[in-house]
C-alpha positions as CSV (number, residue, x, y, z in Angstrom):
1,L,319.5,139.5,60.0
2,A,316.6,138.5,57.7
3,Q,315.0,136.7,60.5
4,R,315.2,139.8,62.6
5,L,313.6,142.0,59.9
6,M,310.8,139.4,59.5
7,T,310.2,139.3,63.2
8,E,310.0,143.0,63.8
9,L,308.4,144.2,60.4
10,A,305.9,141.6,59.8
11,T,303.1,143.5,61.5
12,P,301.1,146.4,60.0
13,P,301.7,148.8,58.5
14,F,304.8,147.1,57.1
15,N,303.6,143.6,56.5
16,L,307.0,142.4,55.4
17,R,307.1,138.7,54.3
18,P,309.9,136.4,53.1
19,R,308.8,136.8,49.5
20,H,309.7,140.5,49.8
21,L,313.4,139.7,50.3
22,L,316.0,138.6,47.7
23,S,319.6,137.9,48.4
24,P,322.3,135.2,47.8
25,S,321.2,133.6,51.1
26,V,317.4,134.2,50.8
27,L,315.7,132.9,47.7
28,P,312.1,132.9,46.5
29,R,310.2,129.9,47.7
30,A,308.7,129.2,44.3
31,V,312.1,128.9,42.7
32,L,313.4,126.4,45.1
33,E,310.1,124.3,45.2
34,K,310.1,124.1,41.4
35,Q,313.8,123.6,40.6
36,M,315.7,121.9,43.5
37,A,313.9,118.5,43.4
38,E,315.8,117.8,40.1
39,H,319.3,118.5,41.6
40,Q,319.4,117.2,45.2
41,E,319.8,113.6,46.4
42,E,317.7,113.9,49.4
43,K,314.0,114.6,49.5
44,F,313.4,118.3,49.3
45,V,310.8,119.8,51.7
46,A,309.9,123.4,50.7
47,P,309.3,125.8,53.6
48,K,305.9,127.3,54.0
49,E,304.9,130.5,52.2
50,E,305.2,132.6,55.3
51,E,308.4,131.0,56.8
52,L,311.8,132.4,56.2
53,A,314.3,129.9,54.6
54,C,317.9,130.8,54.2
55,L,320.8,129.0,52.5
56,R,324.1,128.2,54.2
57,W,327.3,128.5,52.4
58,R,328.9,125.2,52.9
59,S,327.5,123.6,56.1
60,N,324.8,120.9,55.8
61,A,323.4,121.5,59.3
62,T,319.6,122.1,59.3
63,D,317.3,124.0,61.5
64,S,314.1,125.9,61.3
65,L,315.8,128.8,59.6
66,H,318.1,126.6,57.3
67,P,316.0,123.7,56.1
68,F,317.8,123.0,52.9
69,G,320.4,120.6,54.2
70,S,322.9,119.8,51.5
71,V,321.5,122.4,49.2
72,T,324.1,125.2,49.9
73,A,325.1,128.4,48.1
74,E,328.5,126.8,47.2
75,K,326.5,123.9,45.5
76,L,324.2,126.2,43.7
77,L,327.1,128.2,42.2
78,G,328.5,125.1,40.6
79,L,325.1,123.7,39.5
80,P,324.6,123.3,35.8
81,G,321.3,124.2,34.0
82,P,319.0,127.2,34.3
83,L,318.9,127.3,38.1
84,G,322.7,127.4,38.5
85,E,322.9,130.0,35.7
86,A,320.2,132.1,37.4
87,Y,321.9,131.8,40.8
88,R,325.3,132.8,39.4
89,E,323.8,135.7,37.7
90,Q,322.2,136.8,41.0
91,W,325.4,136.3,42.8
92,S,327.3,138.5,40.4
93,R,324.8,141.3,40.9
94,L,324.4,141.1,44.6
95,V,327.8,140.0,45.9
96,S,330.9,142.1,45.8
97,S,333.6,141.0,43.4
98,Q,336.4,142.3,45.7
99,G,336.9,139.5,48.2
100,E,333.2,138.6,48.3
101,R,333.0,140.4,51.7
102,S,329.8,142.3,51.2
103,A,326.4,141.6,49.6
104,L,323.1,143.2,48.9
105,T,319.7,142.0,50.1
106,L,316.9,143.6,48.0
107,I,313.7,144.5,50.0
108,V,310.6,145.0,47.9
109,V,308.4,146.8,50.4
110,P,304.7,145.8,50.2
111,F,303.4,149.4,50.7
112,D,303.7,152.6,48.7
113,P,307.3,153.7,49.3
114,Y,306.2,157.4,48.8
115,S,303.7,157.3,51.5
116,D,304.0,158.2,55.2
117,V,304.9,154.6,56.1
118,L,308.5,155.0,54.7
119,R,309.8,156.9,57.6
120,P,308.7,154.5,60.4
121,F,309.8,151.7,58.2
122,V,313.4,153.0,57.8
123,I,313.6,153.7,61.5
124,A,312.2,150.2,62.5
125,A,314.4,148.4,59.9
126,R,317.6,150.1,61.0
127,K,316.9,149.3,64.7
128,A,316.1,145.7,63.7
129,L,319.5,145.4,61.8
130,V,321.4,146.7,64.7
131,R,319.8,144.4,67.2
132,G,320.2,141.4,64.8
133,Q,323.8,142.1,63.9
134,F,325.3,139.8,66.5
135,S,322.2,138.1,67.9
136,N,322.7,134.6,66.5
137,G,325.0,133.4,69.1
138,V,328.1,131.2,67.9
139,Y,328.9,131.3,64.3
140,N,330.2,128.4,62.1
141,S,333.6,129.5,60.7
142,L,332.5,128.1,57.3
143,D,329.1,129.8,57.4
144,N,329.6,133.2,59.1
145,F,327.3,135.6,57.1
146,M,328.1,133.3,54.1
147,F,331.0,135.5,53.1
148,S,333.3,136.4,55.9
149,D,335.2,134.1,58.3
150,R,335.0,136.8,61.0
151,A,331.6,137.5,62.7
152,G,332.8,141.0,63.4
153,A,333.2,141.9,59.7
154,A,329.4,142.1,59.0
155,E,328.1,145.7,59.2
156,P,324.5,145.7,58.0
157,M,323.3,149.0,56.5
158,L,319.9,150.0,55.1
159,F,320.4,151.8,51.8
160,G,318.4,152.9,48.8
161,E,317.1,155.8,46.8
162,L,314.3,156.6,49.3
163,T,316.4,156.1,52.4
164,I,318.7,158.8,50.9
165,V,315.8,161.1,50.8
166,Y,314.9,160.2,54.4
167,D,318.5,160.8,55.5
168,V,318.6,164.1,53.7
169,I,315.4,165.2,55.4
170,E,316.7,164.1,58.8
171,V,320.0,166.0,58.5
172,T,318.3,169.1,57.0
173,Y,315.8,169.4,59.9
174,K,318.5,168.8,62.4
175,R,320.5,171.8,61.0
176,L,317.5,173.9,60.2
177,P,317.2,175.4,63.7
178,F,320.9,176.4,63.7
179,I,320.3,178.1,60.3
180,I,317.2,180.0,61.6
181,C,318.8,181.0,64.8
182,G,322.1,182.1,63.2
183,T,320.1,184.2,60.7
184,I,318.0,185.9,63.3
185,L,321.0,186.6,65.6
186,L,322.9,188.1,62.8
187,V,320.1,190.2,61.5
188,F,319.1,191.5,64.9
189,A,322.7,192.4,65.6
190,L,322.8,194.6,62.5
191,I,319.4,196.2,63.4
192,A,320.6,197.0,66.9
193,A,323.9,198.5,65.5
194,A,322.1,200.5,62.8
195,F,319.5,202.1,65.1
196,K,321.7,202.1,68.3
197,A,318.8,200.5,70.1
198,A,319.5,197.3,72.1
199,F,315.9,196.3,72.7
200,A,314.4,197.1,69.2
201,P,315.4,193.6,67.8
202,V,313.8,192.0,70.9
203,K,310.5,193.6,70.1
204,M,310.9,192.7,66.4
205,F,311.4,189.1,67.4
206,F,307.7,188.7,68.0
207,T,306.9,190.2,64.6
208,V,309.0,187.3,63.1
209,V,307.7,184.4,65.2
210,V,303.9,185.2,64.7
211,P,304.0,185.3,60.9
212,L,306.2,182.1,60.8
213,A,303.7,180.2,63.0
214,A,300.7,181.6,61.2
215,V,302.0,181.0,57.7
216,Y,303.1,177.4,58.2
217,G,300.0,176.6,60.3
218,V,297.7,177.8,57.5
219,A,299.8,175.9,55.0
220,V,299.5,172.7,56.9
221,L,295.8,173.3,57.3
222,V,295.4,173.7,53.5
223,Y,297.8,171.1,52.1
224,Q,297.9,168.5,55.0
225,D,294.4,168.7,56.2
226,G,292.7,169.7,52.9
227,A,290.9,172.9,54.1
228,L,290.5,174.0,50.6
229,S,289.9,170.7,48.8
230,W,286.3,171.7,48.2
231,L,287.5,174.0,45.5
232,P,286.8,172.8,41.9
233,G,289.6,171.1,39.9
234,G,290.6,168.2,42.0
235,P,294.2,167.2,42.8
236,D,295.4,167.9,39.2
237,K,293.8,171.4,38.8
238,N,293.3,172.7,42.3
239,P,296.6,174.3,43.3
240,F,295.5,174.3,47.0
241,M,295.4,170.5,47.1
242,S,298.2,168.0,47.6
243,P,298.4,164.9,45.3
244,P,296.9,161.7,46.6
245,G,299.0,160.2,49.4
246,G,300.9,163.5,49.7
247,G,300.9,166.4,52.2
248,F,302.9,169.4,53.1
249,Y,306.2,169.2,51.1
250,W,309.0,168.8,53.6
251,A,311.4,171.2,51.6
252,T,309.0,174.1,51.7
253,P,310.0,175.4,55.1
254,V,313.6,175.0,54.2
255,F,313.2,177.1,51.0
256,T,311.0,179.7,52.4
257,C,311.7,180.2,56.1
258,T,314.6,182.7,55.8
259,I,313.0,184.6,53.0
260,I,309.9,185.1,55.1
261,I,312.1,186.3,58.0
262,G,313.8,188.7,55.7
263,L,310.5,190.1,54.4
264,A,309.0,190.4,57.8
265,L,312.0,192.4,59.2
266,D,312.2,194.4,56.0
267,Y,308.7,196.0,56.5
268,D,309.4,196.3,60.2
269,I,312.6,198.3,59.5
270,F,310.8,200.6,57.0
271,L,308.2,201.4,59.7
272,F,310.6,201.7,62.6
273,A,313.0,204.0,60.6
274,R,310.1,206.4,60.2
275,V,309.2,206.2,63.8
276,V,312.7,207.1,64.8
277,E,312.8,209.9,62.3
278,L,309.5,211.4,63.7
279,R,310.7,211.1,67.2
280,H,313.6,213.2,66.3
281,E,311.1,215.7,64.8
282,G,309.7,216.2,68.3
283,L,306.7,213.8,68.3
284,G,306.0,211.5,71.2
285,N,306.3,207.8,70.8
286,R,302.6,207.0,70.3
287,D,302.1,209.9,67.8
288,A,305.3,208.9,66.0
289,V,304.0,205.3,65.6
290,C,300.7,206.5,64.3
291,A,302.3,209.0,61.9
292,A,304.8,206.5,60.6
293,L,302.0,204.0,60.0
294,C,300.2,206.5,57.8
295,L,303.3,207.7,56.0
296,T,304.7,204.2,55.2
297,G,301.3,202.6,54.6
298,P,300.9,203.2,50.9
299,T,304.5,202.3,50.1
300,I,304.6,199.1,52.1
301,T,301.1,198.1,51.0
302,A,302.0,198.6,47.2
303,A,305.3,196.7,47.7
304,G,303.5,193.8,49.6
305,L,300.8,193.5,46.9
306,V,303.3,193.4,44.0
307,M,305.4,190.8,45.8
308,S,302.5,188.6,46.7
309,I,301.2,188.7,43.2
310,A,304.5,187.6,41.9
311,F,304.7,184.7,44.4
312,F,301.2,183.6,43.8
313,G,302.2,183.1,40.2
314,L,303.7,179.8,41.3
315,L,300.1,178.6,42.0
316,L,299.7,178.4,38.2
317,S,302.5,175.7,38.0
318,S,301.5,172.0,37.5
319,V,304.2,171.0,40.1
320,P,302.6,170.6,43.6
321,A,305.8,171.6,45.3
322,N,305.8,175.0,43.5
323,N,302.2,175.5,44.4
324,Q,303.0,175.1,48.1
325,I,306.1,177.4,47.9
326,G,304.0,180.0,46.1
327,F,301.3,179.8,48.6
328,V,303.6,180.1,51.6
329,M,305.5,183.0,50.2
330,G,302.5,184.9,48.9
331,F,300.4,184.4,52.1
332,G,303.5,185.3,54.3
333,V,303.9,188.6,52.4
334,L,300.2,189.5,52.8
335,M,300.4,188.5,56.4
336,D,303.3,190.8,57.0
337,T,301.7,193.6,54.9
338,F,298.2,193.7,56.3
339,V,298.4,192.1,59.8
340,I,301.9,192.3,61.2
341,R,302.8,195.8,59.9
342,T,299.4,197.3,60.7
343,C,298.6,195.6,64.0
344,L,301.5,193.7,65.8
345,V,304.4,196.1,65.0
346,P,302.6,199.3,66.3
347,A,301.4,197.4,69.3
348,C,304.9,196.3,70.2
349,L,306.4,199.7,69.6
350,T,303.8,201.4,71.9
351,L,304.4,199.0,74.8
352,A,307.4,200.0,77.0
353,A,308.1,202.9,74.6
354,S,311.4,203.8,76.3
355,L,313.0,200.4,75.4
356,N,312.5,201.1,71.6
357,Y,315.4,203.4,71.5
358,W,317.7,202.6,74.6
359,P,320.4,203.5,75.0
360,H,320.1,206.0,72.2
361,R,318.9,209.4,73.5
362,L,316.1,211.3,71.8
363,P,315.0,214.9,72.2
364,P,312.0,215.7,74.4
365,V,308.6,215.8,72.9
366,S,308.1,219.3,71.3
367,Q,305.2,218.7,68.9
368,C,301.8,217.0,69.2
369,N,300.2,218.0,65.9
370,V,300.2,214.7,64.1
371,D,298.2,215.8,61.2
372,E,300.6,218.7,60.4
373,I,303.6,216.3,60.5
374,I,301.8,213.8,58.2
375,T,300.9,216.6,55.8
376,R,304.5,217.9,55.7
377,C,306.2,214.5,55.4
378,G,303.5,213.0,53.1
379,A,304.3,215.2,50.1
380,W,307.3,213.6,48.6
381,G,308.1,216.5,46.2
382,D,307.8,219.0,48.9
383,D,310.8,221.1,49.9
384,I,310.0,220.6,53.6
385,T,310.1,216.8,53.1
386,R,313.6,217.0,51.6
387,G,314.7,218.7,54.8
388,I,313.7,215.6,56.8
389,S,316.5,213.1,56.7
390,M,315.6,209.5,55.5
391,N,318.4,208.2,57.7
392,P,317.3,208.4,61.4
393,M,320.9,208.4,62.4
394,E,321.5,211.8,60.8
395,A,318.6,213.4,62.6
């Protein structure tokens, strides 16, 4: 297994070498070269620095991978002196005390484990372990994986703190599409039932996809590509920069995606509810959309500004992940408030207007004076406004 790792991970960007491994069967060359000459009868020839050298458990057979001959793990465990004591301590830390049927091999990676190299390293290492699990041919019954007398008992697994993070990321992103799709389907079903309009959610779908793509695209441009790195402050003081070696935090879409969907649909529903209400008042579809945009504009704009200011407060944090989440949420709210609500939603509602309300039937157009309707409905304290139902289903 160690040989397979060395074979497949020795090239850049991994550059794995034998000195980066430590296990009961793979020892540092310097320790063997310095200590073993005092305790073995035959002449000891230390392997070269870049060659992998493994111990056998009991067998004295030698080959290019096992050059130590009579120097075996069993002999080292019973060896007196500092070397034997050090090996026994390592054995107690790395080998299972329950039947000695499992052991750890420590890999000290020669690169920054928090960099982008980690993900391809984990993938390559796990593939190498799978391919090397039973690739050594016939096993010596006294020497099978050092601990087991059955070759089939060895099940290698790459494990560590950062591999756990990698696995969490992989599982999360595999399930994220189901979370997003489930959320959208449930919300759209509720919208269709509330407005009795089958195709209204279909039109609103575009008002969800566009802001999501725009927000995360801009976030990647800022934090991954450094579009605002020219601002003063550097990585420590500039909230629009990622730390050195960093990028767009993987959990930011997970934390913010469903919230952005909710905010986008929230403002859409405010506007569409007014459109339905004005259609019941007798306005045509185009006039109802224009009037609804004027009537809901101040409220939605004020709400969007308040919410974006609250989210942008996270940019004052010293934690880069908080900066990215605050930027995504704040920019998403501004995108919904000033672009989606004012441009995309009215455009979608004026195209194929009959589909906005189908199969719900609306009264024929009886009014065309948009200014009068806006004046009547715009005065919140006016008695006429109180007569206009805020629930379009009651109209």
